[in-house]
Each structure stands twice: as structure tokens, then as C-alpha cells.
C-alpha positions as semicolon CSV with decimal commas, in nm:
position;residue;x (nm);y (nm);z (nm)
1;X;-0,313;-0,671;1,059
2;X;-0,537;-0,958;0,962
3;X;-0,814;-0,911;0,705
4;X;-1,068;-0,988;0,978
5;X;-0,925;-0,714;1,200
6;X;-0,931;-0,471;0,908
7;X;-1,294;-0,552;0,831
8;X;-1,385;-0,528;1,198
9;X;-1,223;-0,183;1,199
10;X;-1,481;-0,066;0,945
11;X;-1,741;-0,074;1,222
12;X;-1,576;0,213;1,408
13;X;-1,779;0,500;1,540
14;X;-1,887;0,751;1,275
15;X;-1,774;1,025;1,517
16;X;-1,398;0,981;1,554
17;X;-1,189;1,175;1,802
18;X;-1,001;1,480;1,671
19;X;-0,674;1,291;1,617
20;X;-0,842;1,026;1,403
21;X;-1,038;1,287;1,210
22;X;-0,720;1,486;1,140
23;X;-0,529;1,176;1,027
24;X;-0,813;1,080;0,793
25;X;-0,825;1,426;0,637
26;X;-0,446;1,448;0,594
27;X;-0,423;1,100;0,447
28;X;-0,713;1,157;0,211
29;X;-0,565;1,483;0,085
30;X;-0,250;1,301;-0,024
31;X;-0,447;1,004;-0,162
32;X;-0,669;1,237;-0,368
33;X;-0,361;1,359;-0,553
34;X;-0,323;1,010;-0,707
35;X;-0,645;1,041;-0,900
36;X;-0,679;1,418;-0,926
37;X;-0,320;1,496;-1,030
38;X;-0,175;1,154;-1,109
39;X;-0,408;1,057;-1,389
40;X;-0,573;0,762;-1,216
41;X;-0,944;0,708;-1,164
42;X;-1,059;0,721;-0,802
43;X;-1,149;0,352;-0,816
44;X;-0,811;0,256;-0,959
45;X;-0,638;0,458;-0,686
46;X;-0,835;0,278;-0,413
47;X;-0,768;-0,063;-0,568
48;X;-0,396;0,016;-0,583
49;X;-0,392;0,142;-0,223
50;X;-0,580;-0,164;-0,097
51;X;-0,325;-0,384;-0,272
52;X;-0,043;-0,193;-0,103
53;X;-0,214;-0,204;0,238
54;X;-0,299;-0,574;0,204
55;X;-0,667;-0,541;0,294
56;X;-0,986;-0,356;0,206
57;X;-0,918;0,004;0,298
58;X;-1,104;0,331;0,319
59;X;-1,004;0,641;0,508
60;X;-1,352;0,678;0,657
61;X;-1,304;0,367;0,868
62;X;-0,930;0,385;0,933
63;X;-0,754;0,459;1,259
64;X;-0,458;0,696;1,297
65;X;-0,193;0,429;1,235
66;X;-0,368;0,303;0,921
67;X;-0,409;0,658;0,788
68;X;-0,043;0,739;0,848
69;X;0,065;0,421;0,671
70;X;-0,165;0,488;0,374
71;X;-0,045;0,848;0,353
72;X;0,320;0,738;0,348
73;X;0,248;0,481;0,075
74;X;0,070;0,743;-0,135
75;X;0,346;1,001;-0,084
76;X;0,606;0,750;-0,198
77;X;0,407;0,672;-0,513
78;X;0,346;1,041;-0,586
79;X;0,719;1,110;-0,556
80;X;0,788;0,820;-0,793
81;X;0,535;0,968;-1,039
82;X;0,691;1,313;-1,010
83;X;0,375;1,469;-0,866
84;X;0,530;1,558;-0,529
């Protein structure tokens, strides 16, 4: 995904459909473990995730595919850290 497409995605409706909402919640729950249980600050966790994703990222503006990718990246890191 290009950076422009990622930024354009941030303009999504604030009222996502149930599938998008569920993906955002599930992804964010795993992401939160990085800074709540993994010893990182929230900002550091977002900077790391954005680096892994390759563009500015936030769950609040992500679609299902982006959330699933971010969740998988976070799960892999948490396993590496011994948190999962």
C-alpha cells in the first residue's frame, strides 16, 4: 500500500461496519500488550508498529486487512519477547 493510500484511509467513516470494528478491537487488544505488558511506552509501540507496517498507522482508521496485518506483527513480536 502506498503512503498516499494509507493516509487517504485515515479519512474513513467514524462509524465502521461490525467487521471493521471487531478487527480494530482485536488488533488493538494485542497491540496494547506491547506497552502494557512488554515494557514499552505507547508512543514507542506505535512508532515501532508504523515502522513495521511501512506507513503512518492507527487502528482507529484501519480497515480489516490492515488490522489483521498489524495484529499478526504484534503477536510475532510479543512471542519473541516472551509475553505470549
